[in-house]
C-alpha positions as CSV (number, residue, x, y, z in Angstrom):
1,M,0.0,0.1,0.0
2,T,1.7,3.3,-1.1
3,A,1.9,6.2,1.5
4,W,-0.7,8.2,-0.4
5,V,-3.4,5.2,0.2
6,R,-2.4,4.8,3.8
7,Y,-2.8,8.5,4.5
8,S,-6.2,8.6,2.7
9,S,-7.6,5.5,4.7
10,V,-6.5,7.2,8.1
11,A,-8.2,10.7,7.2
12,F,-11.2,8.5,6.2
13,V,-11.3,6.8,9.4
14,L,-10.8,9.8,11.4
15,S,-13.7,11.6,9.6
16,L,-16.0,8.9,10.6
17,L,-15.1,8.9,14.2
18,S,-15.5,12.8,14.2
19,F,-18.9,12.6,12.4
20,F,-20.3,10.0,15.0
21,S,-18.7,11.9,18.0
22,I,-20.8,14.9,16.9
23,Y,-23.8,12.9,16.1
24,N,-23.6,11.5,19.8
25,I,-23.2,14.6,21.4
26,S,-26.1,16.4,19.6
27,F,-28.6,13.8,19.7
28,F,-28.0,11.3,22.3
29,Q,-27.3,13.5,25.3
30,P,-29.4,12.1,28.3
31,K,-32.4,14.2,28.8
32,P,-33.3,15.5,32.6
33,A,-35.8,13.4,34.4
34,P,-39.1,15.2,34.3
35,W,-39.4,15.6,38.0
36,L,-36.3,17.4,38.5
37,A,-36.3,21.2,38.5
38,T,-34.7,22.7,35.5
39,G,-32.7,26.1,35.2
40,T,-29.5,27.5,34.3
41,Q,-26.8,28.6,36.7
42,N,-28.3,32.1,37.0
43,D,-32.0,30.8,37.4
44,P,-32.8,30.2,40.9
45,V,-35.0,27.0,41.4
46,D,-37.6,27.2,44.3
47,I,-37.4,23.5,45.5
48,G,-39.2,23.9,48.6
49,A,-42.1,25.2,46.7
50,T,-42.4,21.7,44.7
51,S,-40.8,19.2,47.0
52,T,-43.0,16.9,48.7
53,L,-40.3,15.3,50.7
54,I,-39.9,17.7,53.3
55,P,-41.5,16.9,56.6
56,Y,-44.1,18.9,58.2
57,A,-42.3,20.4,61.1
58,K,-43.3,20.4,64.7
59,T,-47.0,19.0,64.5
60,T,-48.6,16.4,66.7
61,S,-49.0,14.5,63.5
62,A,-46.5,11.8,62.3
63,S,-47.5,12.4,58.7
64,T,-44.6,13.9,56.3
65,A,-46.9,15.8,53.9
66,S,-48.3,19.2,54.7
67,P,-51.9,18.7,55.6
68,S,-54.7,20.8,53.8
69,K,-56.3,21.9,57.1
70,I,-55.4,22.5,60.6
71,I,-56.6,23.9,63.8
72,V,-54.2,25.9,65.8
73,V,-54.6,26.5,69.6
74,G,-52.9,28.3,72.4
75,K,-53.3,26.8,75.9
76,L,-52.2,26.7,79.4
77,E,-50.4,23.6,80.7
78,K,-53.7,22.8,83.1
79,E,-56.1,23.2,80.3
80,D,-57.5,20.0,78.7
81,T,-57.7,20.6,74.8
82,S,-58.0,16.6,74.1
83,W,-61.5,17.5,72.3
84,V,-59.6,18.9,69.4
85,G,-58.1,15.6,68.3
86,N,-60.8,13.6,69.5
87,D,-63.8,15.3,68.2
88,L,-62.3,16.8,64.9
89,P,-60.1,13.9,63.7
90,D,-60.2,14.8,60.2
91,W,-58.4,17.9,61.2
92,Q,-54.7,18.5,61.8
93,N,-53.9,20.1,65.0
94,A,-51.0,22.1,66.7
95,I,-51.4,22.9,70.2
96,Y,-49.4,25.3,71.8
97,T,-48.5,25.3,75.6
98,V,-47.7,28.9,76.6
99,D,-46.6,28.3,80.2
100,N,-44.2,25.3,79.8
101,L,-41.1,25.6,78.0
102,D,-40.9,21.7,78.0
103,A,-44.0,21.2,76.1
104,S,-43.6,19.7,72.9
105,L,-44.9,22.6,71.2
106,H,-44.7,25.7,73.0
107,T,-44.1,29.4,73.0
108,P,-41.1,31.5,73.9
109,M,-43.3,32.9,76.9
110,N,-46.9,33.3,78.3
111,K,-48.0,36.9,77.1
112,G,-50.4,38.4,74.8
113,R,-53.0,35.8,75.3
114,E,-53.7,33.7,72.2
115,S,-51.6,36.0,69.8
116,I,-48.4,34.4,71.1
117,A,-49.3,31.0,70.2
118,Y,-50.9,32.1,66.8
119,L,-47.8,34.0,65.8
120,T,-45.5,31.2,66.8
121,Y,-47.2,28.6,64.7
122,I,-47.1,30.8,61.6
123,I,-43.2,31.5,62.4
124,D,-42.6,27.9,63.1
125,H,-44.5,26.7,59.8
126,Y,-44.1,29.6,57.6
127,D,-42.7,27.6,54.5
128,L,-45.0,24.5,55.1
129,L,-48.6,26.1,55.8
130,P,-51.5,24.0,55.0
131,D,-54.2,25.5,52.7
132,I,-56.5,26.6,55.6
133,I,-55.7,27.4,59.1
134,V,-58.2,27.8,61.9
135,F,-57.3,29.5,65.2
136,L,-59.3,28.7,68.2
137,H,-59.3,29.4,71.9
138,S,-58.6,26.4,74.3
139,H,-62.0,26.0,75.7
140,R,-64.5,23.7,73.8
141,D,-67.8,24.9,74.7
142,G,-69.9,26.5,77.6
143,E,-71.8,29.9,78.0
144,K,-69.3,31.2,80.5
145,K,-65.9,30.6,78.7
146,A,-67.3,30.3,75.1
147,W,-70.2,32.9,75.2
148,H,-68.8,34.4,71.7
149,V,-69.3,31.0,69.7
150,D,-72.2,31.5,67.4
151,N,-74.2,28.4,68.0
152,E,-76.8,27.2,70.6
153,K,-74.6,25.2,72.9
154,H,-71.5,27.7,72.4
155,D,-69.6,24.8,71.0
156,N,-66.4,25.0,69.4
157,V,-66.6,21.8,67.7
158,Q,-70.0,22.3,66.1
159,L,-68.5,25.5,64.9
160,V,-65.6,23.9,62.9
161,K,-68.0,21.1,61.8
162,D,-70.4,23.6,60.3
163,L,-67.6,26.0,58.6
164,K,-68.1,26.2,55.2
165,L,-64.6,25.8,53.8
166,D,-65.5,27.0,50.2
167,Y,-66.5,30.3,51.6
168,V,-63.1,30.3,53.6
169,K,-61.5,29.7,50.4
170,Q,-63.1,32.5,48.5
171,K,-63.0,35.2,51.2
172,G,-59.2,34.3,52.2
173,Y,-59.8,35.5,55.8
174,V,-63.1,34.8,57.8
175,N,-63.8,35.7,61.5
176,L,-65.4,33.0,63.1
177,R,-68.0,34.9,65.0
178,C,-71.1,36.8,63.1
179,G,-72.5,38.8,66.0
180,L,-72.1,42.6,65.5
181,T,-71.2,43.2,69.3
182,P,-68.6,43.6,70.7
183,G,-65.9,44.8,68.0
184,C,-68.1,45.9,65.0
185,S,-69.5,49.3,63.7
186,G,-66.5,51.0,64.2
187,E,-65.8,50.3,67.7
188,V,-62.2,51.3,67.8
189,Q,-61.7,54.8,66.8
190,P,-58.1,55.7,67.7
191,F,-58.6,59.6,66.9
192,R,-61.9,59.8,69.1
193,D,-62.6,63.3,70.2
194,P,-62.7,63.6,73.2
195,P,-60.6,60.5,74.0
196,S,-62.6,57.4,75.5
197,T,-62.0,57.2,79.4
198,H,-62.5,53.5,79.4
199,F,-61.4,51.8,76.2
200,Q,-57.7,51.9,76.3
201,V,-57.1,49.9,72.9
202,E,-58.0,53.2,71.0
203,K,-55.2,55.2,72.7
204,E,-52.7,52.2,72.1
205,I,-53.4,51.7,68.4
206,P,-51.8,54.5,66.6
207,A,-48.3,53.9,68.3
208,V,-48.6,49.9,67.9
209,W,-49.7,50.6,64.3
210,K,-46.5,52.4,63.6
211,E,-44.4,49.8,65.2
212,L,-46.1,46.8,63.6
213,F,-46.8,48.2,60.1
214,A,-43.9,50.7,59.7
215,N,-46.3,53.6,58.5
216,D,-48.6,56.4,59.8
217,D,-51.7,55.3,57.9
218,V,-53.8,54.7,60.9
219,P,-57.4,53.9,60.0
220,R,-60.0,56.5,61.7
221,E,-62.3,53.5,62.5
222,I,-61.6,49.6,63.1
223,G,-64.3,47.3,63.2
224,V,-64.3,43.5,63.3
225,A,-66.2,40.9,65.5
226,C,-64.2,39.9,68.6
227,C,-62.9,37.7,69.7
228,A,-59.7,36.3,68.1
229,Q,-61.1,33.0,66.5
230,F,-60.9,33.0,62.8
231,A,-59.9,30.8,59.5
232,V,-57.3,32.2,57.0
233,M,-56.1,30.8,53.8
234,K,-52.3,30.1,53.3
235,R,-52.3,32.5,50.6
236,Q,-53.2,35.4,53.0
237,V,-50.7,34.5,55.7
238,L,-48.1,34.4,52.8
239,A,-48.8,37.7,51.6
240,R,-46.6,39.0,54.5
241,T,-43.3,38.0,55.2
242,K,-42.0,35.6,57.9
243,E,-39.8,38.6,59.3
244,D,-43.2,40.6,59.5
245,Y,-44.6,38.0,61.9
246,Q,-41.4,37.7,63.7
247,R,-41.7,41.5,64.4
248,Y,-45.1,41.4,65.5
249,R,-44.3,38.6,68.0
250,Q,-41.4,40.6,69.2
251,W,-43.9,43.4,69.8
252,V,-46.0,41.1,72.0
253,M,-43.1,39.8,73.9
254,N,-41.4,43.2,74.6
255,T,-44.3,45.6,75.0
256,K,-45.0,47.0,78.4
257,L,-48.5,46.7,77.9
258,P,-50.3,44.2,80.3
259,D,-51.1,40.8,78.9
260,H,-54.7,41.1,78.4
261,L,-54.2,44.5,76.5
262,S,-51.7,43.5,74.2
263,G,-53.9,40.6,73.4
264,R,-56.7,42.8,72.8
265,V,-54.8,45.0,70.4
266,M,-53.9,42.0,68.6
267,E,-57.7,41.0,68.3
268,F,-58.4,44.2,66.5
269,L,-55.6,43.7,63.8
270,W,-55.5,40.0,62.7
271,H,-57.9,40.8,60.1
272,I,-55.9,43.7,58.7
273,I,-52.7,41.6,59.2
274,F,-54.5,39.1,56.6
275,G,-55.2,41.8,54.2
276,M,-58.7,42.7,55.1
277,E,-60.2,46.2,55.1
278,A,-60.0,47.8,58.4
279,K,-63.6,48.1,58.9
280,Q,-65.5,45.0,58.2
281,Y,-69.0,44.9,56.8
282,D,-69.6,41.5,55.4
283,L,-71.1,39.5,58.3
284,R,-72.7,36.9,56.4
285,S,-72.5,33.5,58.1
286,P,-69.5,31.4,57.0
287,Y,-71.4,28.4,58.6
288,K,-73.7,25.5,56.8
């Protein structure tokens, strides 16, 4: 074989190898698995938003998936809240003890009545919230403690069972009391003239508002049915940052206002925190 023939044969083989190498690179690169997030080095991927492998943190359930609905309660250690799990078994629950730091779910301190438990739950679970959250007091029923529950026996179990979840989904936030008093019809008037001599919440609202919301847009009237039992959708909670809720809880912990008054101030601000108008007019029943 002449040198020219040998050279031509080698060149032909090299050309074939080059062609198949390019073909393989172009057409047989492995495709990414459809369940993996895609993106470039400059495109951040929100894994937490789609993953189902992150356990639902700090709940009383062993489930590893975020539930669709949960009941959140703040309680004293001596109070019996077994009714939540026993009588509402189709709901997840997170029951925070406010006066025992050794409890499996507990608040940093006992202050601000139910508000410290509500805020602690949101902070603890901000990235893994269920679709619907119902915030309740620790008492089940009875006219003396649960006078504000709108059914014949003043029964929180029946209240939850009667709740129209589709209505909650539509509204985003629903106060669980339908009664007009106390609280509605603009009960809180921070700039009342002359000032109220017995309703201290009004006097405190302007300063608290500025500290919590970092602005001076204090409403002339605030009206919402009492008594800090409500249902809220995840989307409404997430409309504010986790840092916002941490700031609200820090105010509850640091304020010099007495426990009952700081809790009462928060009672008139929950609906605003969750994106509602300051004065609530829509009191249609959220119940079946």
